[in-house]
C-alpha positions as protocol buffer text, in pm:
chain_id: "A"
residue {
  index: 1
  type: MET
  ca { x: 2312 y: 11563 z: 13284 }
}
residue {
  index: 2
  type: LYS
  ca { x: 2381 y: 11213 z: 13162 }
}
residue {
  index: 3
  type: LYS
  ca { x: 2349 y: 11332 z: 12804 }
}
residue {
  index: 4
  type: PHE
  ca { x: 2603 y: 11609 z: 12873 }
}
residue {
  index: 5
  type: THR
  ca { x: 2849 y: 11363 z: 13028 }
}
residue {
  index: 6
  type: VAL
  ca { x: 2819 y: 11125 z: 12734 }
}
residue {
  index: 7
  type: LEU
  ca { x: 2871 y: 11414 z: 12490 }
}
residue {
  index: 8
  type: VAL
  ca { x: 3189 y: 11527 z: 12668 }
}
residue {
  index: 9
  type: SER
  ca { x: 3322 y: 11170 z: 12664 }
}
residue {
  index: 10
  type: ILE
  ca { x: 3260 y: 11141 z: 12291 }
}
residue {
  index: 11
  type: VAL
  ca { x: 3442 y: 11472 z: 12226 }
}
residue {
  index: 12
  type: LEU
  ca { x: 3742 y: 11360 z: 12437 }
}
residue {
  index: 13
  type: ILE
  ca { x: 3761 y: 11028 z: 12248 }
}
residue {
  index: 14
  type: ILE
  ca { x: 3756 y: 11209 z: 11913 }
}
residue {
  index: 15
  type: PHE
  ca { x: 4041 y: 11443 z: 12021 }
}
residue {
  index: 16
  type: GLY
  ca { x: 4233 y: 11145 z: 12149 }
}
residue {
  index: 17
  type: LEU
  ca { x: 4205 y: 10969 z: 11815 }
}
residue {
  index: 18
  type: VAL
  ca { x: 4316 y: 11281 z: 11627 }
}
residue {
  index: 19
  type: GLY
  ca { x: 4614 y: 11309 z: 11860 }
}
residue {
  index: 20
  type: CYS
  ca { x: 4714 y: 10950 z: 11792 }
}
residue {
  index: 21
  type: ASN
  ca { x: 4692 y: 11001 z: 11417 }
}
residue {
  index: 22
  type: THR
  ca { x: 4908 y: 11313 z: 11436 }
}
residue {
  index: 23
  type: THR
  ca { x: 5172 y: 11126 z: 11634 }
}
residue {
  index: 24
  type: GLN
  ca { x: 5174 y: 10843 z: 11384 }
}
residue {
  index: 25
  type: LYS
  ca { x: 5222 y: 11083 z: 11093 }
}
residue {
  index: 26
  type: THR
  ca { x: 5510 y: 11258 z: 11271 }
}
residue {
  index: 27
  type: ASN
  ca { x: 5678 y: 10930 z: 11347 }
}
residue {
  index: 28
  type: SER
  ca { x: 5633 y: 10822 z: 10986 }
}
residue {
  index: 29
  type: THR
  ca { x: 5805 y: 11139 z: 10864 }
}
residue {
  index: 30
  type: GLN
  ca { x: 6089 y: 11094 z: 11111 }
}
residue {
  index: 31
  type: GLY
  ca { x: 6133 y: 10737 z: 10995 }
}
residue {
  index: 32
  type: SER
  ca { x: 6206 y: 10854 z: 10637 }
}
residue {
  index: 33
  type: THR
  ca { x: 6490 y: 11080 z: 10748 }
}
residue {
  index: 34
  type: PRO
  ca { x: 6829 y: 10932 z: 10639 }
}
residue {
  index: 35
  type: SER
  ca { x: 7027 y: 10790 z: 10929 }
}
residue {
  index: 36
  type: PRO
  ca { x: 7370 y: 10938 z: 11014 }
}
residue {
  index: 37
  type: GLN
  ca { x: 7526 y: 10624 z: 10865 }
}
residue {
  index: 38
  type: GLN
  ca { x: 7342 y: 10681 z: 10536 }
}
residue {
  index: 39
  type: ASN
  ca { x: 7454 y: 11045 z: 10528 }
}
residue {
  index: 40
  type: THR
  ca { x: 7816 y: 10941 z: 10586 }
}
residue {
  index: 41
  type: SER
  ca { x: 7801 y: 10688 z: 10303 }
}
residue {
  index: 42
  type: ALA
  ca { x: 7653 y: 10942 z: 10061 }
}
residue {
  index: 43
  type: ALA
  ca { x: 7923 y: 11193 z: 10149 }
}
residue {
  index: 44
  type: LYS
  ca { x: 8216 y: 10968 z: 10052 }
}
residue {
  index: 45
  type: THR
  ca { x: 8474 y: 11145 z: 9836 }
}
residue {
  index: 46
  type: THR
  ca { x: 8529 y: 11000 z: 9489 }
}
residue {
  index: 47
  type: LEU
  ca { x: 8874 y: 10983 z: 9332 }
}
residue {
  index: 48
  type: THR
  ca { x: 8894 y: 10930 z: 8956 }
}
residue {
  index: 49
  type: VAL
  ca { x: 9210 y: 10765 z: 8822 }
}
residue {
  index: 50
  type: ALA
  ca { x: 9308 y: 10744 z: 8455 }
}
residue {
  index: 51
  type: ALA
  ca { x: 9525 y: 10434 z: 8419 }
}
residue {
  index: 52
  type: ALA
  ca { x: 9702 y: 10239 z: 8147 }
}
residue {
  index: 53
  type: SER
  ca { x: 9525 y: 9915 z: 8052 }
}
residue {
  index: 54
  type: ASP
  ca { x: 9807 y: 9693 z: 8180 }
}
residue {
  index: 55
  type: LEU
  ca { x: 9707 y: 9805 z: 8531 }
}
residue {
  index: 56
  type: THR
  ca { x: 9352 y: 9667 z: 8515 }
}
residue {
  index: 57
  type: LYS
  ca { x: 9405 y: 9376 z: 8754 }
}
residue {
  index: 58
  type: ALA
  ca { x: 9663 y: 9533 z: 8986 }
}
residue {
  index: 59
  type: PHE
  ca { x: 9476 y: 9861 z: 9031 }
}
residue {
  index: 60
  type: ALA
  ca { x: 9145 y: 9686 z: 9095 }
}
residue {
  index: 61
  type: GLU
  ca { x: 9307 y: 9535 z: 9405 }
}
residue {
  index: 62
  type: ILE
  ca { x: 9492 y: 9853 z: 9498 }
}
residue {
  index: 63
  type: GLY
  ca { x: 9175 y: 10058 z: 9459 }
}
residue {
  index: 64
  type: ALA
  ca { x: 8979 y: 9831 z: 9694 }
}
residue {
  index: 65
  type: ALA
  ca { x: 9253 y: 9849 z: 9958 }
}
residue {
  index: 66
  type: PHE
  ca { x: 9284 y: 10228 z: 9923 }
}
residue {
  index: 67
  type: GLU
  ca { x: 8907 y: 10276 z: 9957 }
}
residue {
  index: 68
  type: LYS
  ca { x: 8904 y: 10077 z: 10279 }
}
residue {
  index: 69
  type: ALA
  ca { x: 9199 y: 10268 z: 10425 }
}
residue {
  index: 70
  type: ASN
  ca { x: 9067 y: 10614 z: 10330 }
}
residue {
  index: 71
  type: ASN
  ca { x: 8687 y: 10576 z: 10344 }
}
residue {
  index: 72
  type: CYS
  ca { x: 8647 y: 10694 z: 9985 }
}
residue {
  index: 73
  type: THR
  ca { x: 8543 y: 10567 z: 9643 }
}
residue {
  index: 74
  type: VAL
  ca { x: 8797 y: 10512 z: 9364 }
}
residue {
  index: 75
  type: THR
  ca { x: 8685 y: 10488 z: 9002 }
}
residue {
  index: 76
  type: PHE
  ca { x: 8918 y: 10393 z: 8717 }
}
residue {
  index: 77
  type: SER
  ca { x: 8922 y: 10480 z: 8350 }
}
residue {
  index: 78
  type: PHE
  ca { x: 9150 y: 10227 z: 8178 }
}
residue {
  index: 79
  type: GLY
  ca { x: 9281 y: 10285 z: 7828 }
}
residue {
  index: 80
  type: SER
  ca { x: 9590 y: 10333 z: 7616 }
}
residue {
  index: 81
  type: THR
  ca { x: 9840 y: 10581 z: 7758 }
}
residue {
  index: 82
  type: GLY
  ca { x: 9828 y: 10795 z: 7443 }
}
residue {
  index: 83
  type: THR
  ca { x: 9448 y: 10820 z: 7441 }
}
residue {
  index: 84
  type: LEU
  ca { x: 9428 y: 10902 z: 7812 }
}
residue {
  index: 85
  type: SER
  ca { x: 9701 y: 11163 z: 7772 }
}
residue {
  index: 86
  type: GLU
  ca { x: 9498 y: 11336 z: 7500 }
}
residue {
  index: 87
  type: GLN
  ca { x: 9189 y: 11333 z: 7721 }
}
residue {
  index: 88
  type: ILE
  ca { x: 9383 y: 11493 z: 8007 }
}
residue {
  index: 89
  type: ALA
  ca { x: 9525 y: 11760 z: 7777 }
}
residue {
  index: 90
  type: ASN
  ca { x: 9167 y: 11835 z: 7670 }
}
residue {
  index: 91
  type: GLY
  ca { x: 9044 y: 11876 z: 8027 }
}
residue {
  index: 92
  type: GLY
  ca { x: 8938 y: 11521 z: 8107 }
}
residue {
  index: 93
  type: PRO
  ca { x: 8787 y: 11500 z: 8460 }
}
residue {
  index: 94
  type: PHE
  ca { x: 9060 y: 11292 z: 8625 }
}
residue {
  index: 95
  type: ASP
  ca { x: 9246 y: 11334 z: 8954 }
}
residue {
  index: 96
  type: VAL
  ca { x: 9544 y: 11101 z: 8893 }
}
residue {
  index: 97
  type: PHE
  ca { x: 9712 y: 10968 z: 8580 }
}
residue {
  index: 98
  type: ALA
  ca { x: 9904 y: 10638 z: 8592 }
}
residue {
  index: 99
  type: SER
  ca { x: 10086 y: 10610 z: 8260 }
}
residue {
  index: 100
  type: ALA
  ca { x: 10263 y: 10313 z: 8104 }
}
residue {
  index: 101
  type: ASP
  ca { x: 10525 y: 10551 z: 7965 }
}
residue {
  index: 102
  type: GLU
  ca { x: 10730 y: 10786 z: 8182 }
}
residue {
  index: 103
  type: SER
  ca { x: 10795 y: 11020 z: 7889 }
}
residue {
  index: 104
  type: VAL
  ca { x: 10420 y: 11090 z: 7854 }
}
residue {
  index: 105
  type: ILE
  ca { x: 10409 y: 11206 z: 8217 }
}
residue {
  index: 106
  type: ASP
  ca { x: 10713 y: 11426 z: 8156 }
}
residue {
  index: 107
  type: ASP
  ca { x: 10549 y: 11577 z: 7847 }
}
residue {
  index: 108
  type: LEU
  ca { x: 10222 y: 11654 z: 8028 }
}
residue {
  index: 109
  type: ASP
  ca { x: 10418 y: 11810 z: 8313 }
}
residue {
  index: 110
  type: LYS
  ca { x: 10610 y: 12037 z: 8077 }
}
residue {
  index: 111
  type: LYS
  ca { x: 10279 y: 12152 z: 7932 }
}
residue {
  index: 112
  type: GLY
  ca { x: 10146 y: 12239 z: 8278 }
}
residue {
  index: 113
  type: PHE
  ca { x: 9884 y: 11967 z: 8323 }
}
residue {
  index: 114
  type: LEU
  ca { x: 10034 y: 11797 z: 8630 }
}
residue {
  index: 115
  type: VAL
  ca { x: 10132 y: 11879 z: 8988 }
}
residue {
  index: 116
  type: SER
  ca { x: 10507 y: 11852 z: 8930 }
}
residue {
  index: 117
  type: ASP
  ca { x: 10618 y: 11740 z: 9276 }
}
residue {
  index: 118
  type: THR
  ca { x: 10387 y: 11436 z: 9263 }
}
residue {
  index: 119
  type: LYS
  ca { x: 10559 y: 11266 z: 8966 }
}
residue {
  index: 120
  type: GLN
  ca { x: 10679 y: 10919 z: 9059 }
}
residue {
  index: 121
  type: LEU
  ca { x: 10808 y: 10612 z: 8880 }
}
residue {
  index: 122
  type: TYR
  ca { x: 10595 y: 10327 z: 9012 }
}
residue {
  index: 123
  type: ALA
  ca { x: 10676 y: 10022 z: 8796 }
}
residue {
  index: 124
  type: LEU
  ca { x: 10868 y: 9859 z: 8514 }
}
residue {
  index: 125
  type: GLY
  ca { x: 10648 y: 9654 z: 8283 }
}
residue {
  index: 126
  type: ARG
  ca { x: 10723 y: 9329 z: 8100 }
}
residue {
  index: 127
  type: ILE
  ca { x: 10576 y: 9185 z: 7779 }
}
residue {
  index: 128
  type: GLY
  ca { x: 10545 y: 8836 z: 7640 }
}
residue {
  index: 129
  type: ILE
  ca { x: 10392 y: 8623 z: 7366 }
}
residue {
  index: 130
  type: ALA
  ca { x: 10055 y: 8468 z: 7442 }
}
residue {
  index: 131
  type: THR
  ca { x: 9835 y: 8204 z: 7279 }
}
residue {
  index: 132
  type: SER
  ca { x: 9501 y: 8064 z: 7394 }
}
residue {
  index: 133
  type: LYS
  ca { x: 9495 y: 7729 z: 7571 }
}
residue {
  index: 134
  type: ASN
  ca { x: 9188 y: 7651 z: 7363 }
}
residue {
  index: 135
  type: SER
  ca { x: 9410 y: 7656 z: 7054 }
}
residue {
  index: 136
  type: LYS
  ca { x: 9660 y: 7395 z: 6939 }
}
residue {
  index: 137
  type: ILE
  ca { x: 9895 y: 7671 z: 6823 }
}
residue {
  index: 138
  type: GLN
  ca { x: 10210 y: 7726 z: 7026 }
}
residue {
  index: 139
  type: ALA
  ca { x: 10440 y: 8030 z: 7010 }
}
residue {
  index: 140
  type: ILE
  ca { x: 10727 y: 8012 z: 7254 }
}
residue {
  index: 141
  type: THR
  ca { x: 10974 y: 8235 z: 7069 }
}
residue {
  index: 142
  type: MET
  ca { x: 10928 y: 8528 z: 6833 }
}
residue {
  index: 143
  type: GLU
  ca { x: 11055 y: 8310 z: 6548 }
}
residue {
  index: 144
  type: ASP
  ca { x: 10757 y: 8079 z: 6609 }
}
residue {
  index: 145
  type: LEU
  ca { x: 10534 y: 8362 z: 6489 }
}
residue {
  index: 146
  type: LEU
  ca { x: 10657 y: 8289 z: 6137 }
}
residue {
  index: 147
  type: LYS
  ca { x: 10470 y: 7957 z: 6138 }
}
residue {
  index: 148
  type: PRO
  ca { x: 10214 y: 7944 z: 5855 }
}
residue {
  index: 149
  type: GLU
  ca { x: 9936 y: 7835 z: 6092 }
}
residue {
  index: 150
  type: ILE
  ca { x: 9973 y: 8166 z: 6274 }
}
residue {
  index: 151
  type: LYS
  ca { x: 9779 y: 8395 z: 6045 }
}
residue {
  index: 152
  type: LYS
  ca { x: 9695 y: 8684 z: 6281 }
}
residue {
  index: 153
  type: ILE
  ca { x: 9912 y: 8835 z: 6554 }
}
residue {
  index: 154
  type: ALA
  ca { x: 9756 y: 9079 z: 6802 }
}
residue {
  index: 155
  type: ILE
  ca { x: 9951 y: 9383 z: 6913 }
}
residue {
  index: 156
  type: ALA
  ca { x: 9849 y: 9705 z: 7086 }
}
residue {
  index: 157
  type: ASN
  ca { x: 9871 y: 9998 z: 6847 }
}
residue {
  index: 158
  type: PRO
  ca { x: 10234 y: 10114 z: 6879 }
}
residue {
  index: 159
  type: GLU
  ca { x: 10138 y: 10470 z: 6789 }
}
residue {
  index: 160
  type: HIS
  ca { x: 9972 y: 10531 z: 7126 }
}
residue {
  index: 161
  type: ALA
  ca { x: 10019 y: 10215 z: 7339 }
}
residue {
  index: 162
  type: PRO
  ca { x: 10362 y: 10174 z: 7506 }
}
residue {
  index: 163
  type: TYR
  ca { x: 10328 y: 9795 z: 7527 }
}
residue {
  index: 164
  type: GLY
  ca { x: 10258 y: 9782 z: 7155 }
}
residue {
  index: 165
  type: LEU
  ca { x: 10562 y: 9996 z: 7087 }
}
residue {
  index: 166
  type: ALA
  ca { x: 10776 y: 9766 z: 7303 }
}
residue {
  index: 167
  type: ALA
  ca { x: 10649 y: 9464 z: 7106 }
}
residue {
  index: 168
  type: LYS
  ca { x: 10733 y: 9634 z: 6778 }
}
residue {
  index: 169
  type: GLN
  ca { x: 11082 y: 9723 z: 6906 }
}
residue {
  index: 170
  type: ALA
  ca { x: 11140 y: 9361 z: 7010 }
}
residue {
  index: 171
  type: LEU
  ca { x: 11037 y: 9234 z: 6666 }
}
residue {
  index: 172
  type: GLU
  ca { x: 11261 y: 9491 z: 6498 }
}
residue {
  index: 173
  type: THR
  ca { x: 11552 y: 9385 z: 6720 }
}
residue {
  index: 174
  type: ALA
  ca { x: 11489 y: 9025 z: 6616 }
}
residue {
  index: 175
  type: GLY
  ca { x: 11472 y: 9130 z: 6249 }
}
residue {
  index: 176
  type: LEU
  ca { x: 11114 y: 9002 z: 6216 }
}
residue {
  index: 177
  type: TRP
  ca { x: 10897 y: 9313 z: 6195 }
}
residue {
  index: 178
  type: ASP
  ca { x: 10896 y: 9343 z: 5816 }
}
residue {
  index: 179
  type: GLN
  ca { x: 10818 y: 8974 z: 5774 }
}
residue {
  index: 180
  type: LEU
  ca { x: 10534 y: 8974 z: 6026 }
}
residue {
  index: 181
  type: GLN
  ca { x: 10378 y: 9316 z: 5975 }
}
residue {
  index: 182
  type: SER
  ca { x: 10115 y: 9184 z: 5732 }
}
residue {
  index: 183
  type: LYS
  ca { x: 9987 y: 8946 z: 6003 }
}
residue {
  index: 184
  type: MET
  ca { x: 9934 y: 9221 z: 6260 }
}
residue {
  index: 185
  type: VAL
  ca { x: 9592 y: 9314 z: 6400 }
}
residue {
  index: 186
  type: TYR
  ca { x: 9596 y: 9621 z: 6621 }
}
residue {
  index: 187
  type: GLY
  ca { x: 9417 y: 9665 z: 6952 }
}
residue {
  index: 188
  type: LYS
  ca { x: 9334 y: 10009 z: 7088 }
}
residue {
  index: 189
  type: ASN
  ca { x: 9516 y: 9910 z: 7407 }
}
residue {
  index: 190
  type: ILE
  ca { x: 9676 y: 9606 z: 7567 }
}
residue {
  index: 191
  type: SER
  ca { x: 9342 y: 9486 z: 7713 }
}
residue {
  index: 192
  type: GLU
  ca { x: 9177 y: 9478 z: 7373 }
}
residue {
  index: 193
  type: THR
  ca { x: 9482 y: 9298 z: 7237 }
}
residue {
  index: 194
  type: LEU
  ca { x: 9429 y: 9031 z: 7502 }
}
residue {
  index: 195
  type: THR
  ca { x: 9064 y: 9001 z: 7399 }
}
residue {
  index: 196
  type: PHE
  ca { x: 9167 y: 8932 z: 7039 }
}
residue {
  index: 197
  type: ILE
  ca { x: 9365 y: 8630 z: 7165 }
}
residue {
  index: 198
  type: THR
  ca { x: 9109 y: 8492 z: 7409 }
}
residue {
  index: 199
  type: THR
  ca { x: 8824 y: 8519 z: 7157 }
}
residue {
  index: 200
  type: GLY
  ca { x: 9021 y: 8352 z: 6877 }
}
residue {
  index: 201
  type: ASN
  ca { x: 9033 y: 8665 z: 6661 }
}
residue {
  index: 202
  type: ALA
  ca { x: 9412 y: 8635 z: 6670 }
}
residue {
  index: 203
  type: ASP
  ca { x: 9624 y: 8319 z: 6683 }
}
residue {
  index: 204
  type: ALA
  ca { x: 9890 y: 8478 z: 6902 }
}
residue {
  index: 205
  type: GLY
  ca { x: 9979 y: 8817 z: 7041 }
}
residue {
  index: 206
  type: PHE
  ca { x: 10188 y: 9036 z: 7266 }
}
residue {
  index: 207
  type: ILE
  ca { x: 10043 y: 9122 z: 7608 }
}
residue {
  index: 208
  type: ALA
  ca { x: 10159 y: 9258 z: 7941 }
}
residue {
  index: 209
  type: LEU
  ca { x: 10281 y: 9012 z: 8202 }
}
residue {
  index: 210
  type: SER
  ca { x: 10040 y: 9182 z: 8444 }
}
residue {
  index: 211
  type: LEU
  ca { x: 9741 y: 9060 z: 8239 }
}
residue {
  index: 212
  type: LYS
  ca { x: 9837 y: 8698 z: 8188 }
}
residue {
  index: 213
  type: ASP
  ca { x: 9596 y: 8432 z: 8306 }
}
residue {
  index: 214
  type: ASP
  ca { x: 9745 y: 8086 z: 8357 }
}
residue {
  index: 215
  type: LYS
  ca { x: 9403 y: 7924 z: 8325 }
}
residue {
  index: 216
  type: THR
  ca { x: 9335 y: 8053 z: 7974 }
}
residue {
  index: 217
  type: LEU
  ca { x: 9673 y: 8146 z: 7823 }
}
residue {
  index: 218
  type: ASN
  ca { x: 10011 y: 8006 z: 7733 }
}
residue {
  index: 219
  type: PHE
  ca { x: 10255 y: 8288 z: 7803 }
}
residue {
  index: 220
  type: ASN
  ca { x: 10628 y: 8332 z: 7739 }
}
residue {
  index: 221
  type: LEU
  ca { x: 10824 y: 8636 z: 7849 }
}
residue {
  index: 222
  type: ILE
  ca { x: 11036 y: 8828 z: 7600 }
}
residue {
  index: 223
  type: ASP
  ca { x: 11391 y: 8925 z: 7695 }
}
residue {
  index: 224
  type: GLN
  ca { x: 11355 y: 9282 z: 7822 }
}
residue {
  index: 225
  type: LYS
  ca { x: 11680 y: 9374 z: 7647 }
}
residue {
  index: 226
  type: MET
  ca { x: 11493 y: 9339 z: 7316 }
}
residue {
  index: 227
  type: HIS
  ca { x: 11303 y: 9666 z: 7373 }
}
residue {
  index: 228
  type: GLN
  ca { x: 11328 y: 9997 z: 7554 }
}
residue {
  index: 229
  type: PRO
  ca { x: 11244 y: 9972 z: 7927 }
}
residue {
  index: 230
  type: LEU
  ca { x: 10873 y: 10010 z: 8000 }
}
residue {
  index: 231
  type: LYS
  ca { x: 10914 y: 10274 z: 8271 }
}
residue {
  index: 232
  type: GLN
  ca { x: 10572 y: 10354 z: 8414 }
}
residue {
  index: 233
  type: ALA
  ca { x: 10510 y: 10681 z: 8599 }
}
residue {
  index: 234
  type: MET
  ca { x: 10217 y: 10858 z: 8760 }
}
residue {
  index: 235
  type: ALA
  ca { x: 10121 y: 11201 z: 8891 }
}
residue {
  index: 236
  type: VAL
  ca { x: 9837 y: 11413 z: 9025 }
}
residue {
  index: 237
  type: ILE
  ca { x: 9653 y: 11616 z: 8762 }
}
residue {
  index: 238
  type: LYS
  ca { x: 9666 y: 11990 z: 8820 }
}
residue {
  index: 239
  type: ASN
  ca { x: 9293 y: 12063 z: 8782 }
}
residue {
  index: 240
  type: THR
  ca { x: 9191 y: 11804 z: 9043 }
}
residue {
  index: 241
  type: LYS
  ca { x: 8958 y: 11912 z: 9320 }
}
residue {
  index: 242
  type: GLN
  ca { x: 9083 y: 11626 z: 9540 }
}
residue {
  index: 243
  type: GLU
  ca { x: 9456 y: 11699 z: 9554 }
}
residue {
  index: 244
  type: ASP
  ca { x: 9513 y: 11570 z: 9908 }
}
residue {
  index: 245
  type: LEU
  ca { x: 9341 y: 11240 z: 9838 }
}
residue {
  index: 246
  type: ALA
  ca { x: 9510 y: 11214 z: 9497 }
}
residue {
  index: 247
  type: ARG
  ca { x: 9850 y: 11260 z: 9660 }
}
residue {
  index: 248
  type: LYS
  ca { x: 9765 y: 10985 z: 9908 }
}
residue {
  index: 249
  type: PHE
  ca { x: 9678 y: 10750 z: 9621 }
}
residue {
  index: 250
  type: VAL
  ca { x: 10012 y: 10808 z: 9447 }
}
residue {
  index: 251
  type: GLN
  ca { x: 10192 y: 10752 z: 9775 }
}
residue {
  index: 252
  type: TYR
  ca { x: 9990 y: 10435 z: 9841 }
}
residue {
  index: 253
  type: VAL
  ca { x: 10089 y: 10278 z: 9509 }
}
residue {
  index: 254
  type: ASN
  ca { x: 10453 y: 10319 z: 9608 }
}
residue {
  index: 255
  type: SER
  ca { x: 10399 y: 10216 z: 9970 }
}
residue {
  index: 256
  type: ASN
  ca { x: 10501 y: 9872 z: 10095 }
}
residue {
  index: 257
  type: GLU
  ca { x: 10139 y: 9759 z: 10064 }
}
residue {
  index: 258
  type: GLY
  ca { x: 10109 y: 9893 z: 9711 }
}
residue {
  index: 259
  type: LYS
  ca { x: 10439 y: 9746 z: 9597 }
}
residue {
  index: 260
  type: THR
  ca { x: 10338 y: 9406 z: 9729 }
}
residue {
  index: 261
  type: ILE
  ca { x: 10025 y: 9414 z: 9513 }
}
residue {
  index: 262
  type: MET
  ca { x: 10213 y: 9543 z: 9206 }
}
residue {
  index: 263
  type: SER
  ca { x: 10477 y: 9269 z: 9243 }
}
residue {
  index: 264
  type: LYS
  ca { x: 10201 y: 9010 z: 9267 }
}
residue {
  index: 265
  type: TYR
  ca { x: 10097 y: 9102 z: 8911 }
}
residue {
  index: 266
  type: GLY
  ca { x: 10445 y: 9082 z: 8764 }
}
residue {
  index: 267
  type: PHE
  ca { x: 10557 y: 9444 z: 8783 }
}
residue {
  index: 268
  type: VAL
  ca { x: 10913 y: 9528 z: 8878 }
}
residue {
  index: 269
  type: VAL
  ca { x: 10872 y: 9795 z: 9146 }
}
residue {
  index: 270
  type: PRO
  ca { x: 11123 y: 10078 z: 9196 }
}
residue {
  index: 271
  type: GLU
  ca { x: 11361 y: 10058 z: 9487 }
}
residue {
  index: 272
  type: LYS
  ca { x: 11345 y: 10314 z: 9765 }
}
């Protein structure tokens, strides 16, 4: 009888141990299940914005504020307006286009690539002459660019970059384009133009006010009457799958909060 009792006890202990192991395995599996918070994070909507290079600093701040207000993710593709326009016409996967040239937005709209009622003017840009603070060269006026020590002048390619075209127009107005054309080195966009200056690959150059950095650059504004107004417009792209969120982004840029940020970076914002 004692042997039987001991045998039963051993069997019960074995079953108990198996039960514990099963529970541990179940708990382990449950522990690997993503929490509701993780699921929410993974499900965030992403908005993709094609934006002119002069917007790099301003839109980085606007994007962060918009993400916080709308629980979404905003990614930017910065480049020259002409290049981005071509990408959109060829089906580029963007939701919003912020151009540095209003006429490019109008052209894309006429060709059916934009949601027409979302077109908005959002800023007027300004350009100026910049030199590196690491250089002894100074260029306060356009005439200073004639100095023999200034051998290379950076400019965004005027064929597809509105800020480059504005710089060319200003030099033509001043009667200096023909004299200085041989010194020109062309950036793909205004950001690359800035890089030419900061790396010493150009002695001076024309950049957007919105990209100036007082710590590294000497910068002097050009009279805006010297070139055509840099009217910057934006719109929602017709093939977007995030139209509601894209509309909100356009509206945010022209909201009081958005205008405050744009003004901070030297843009003249449109009046209501």
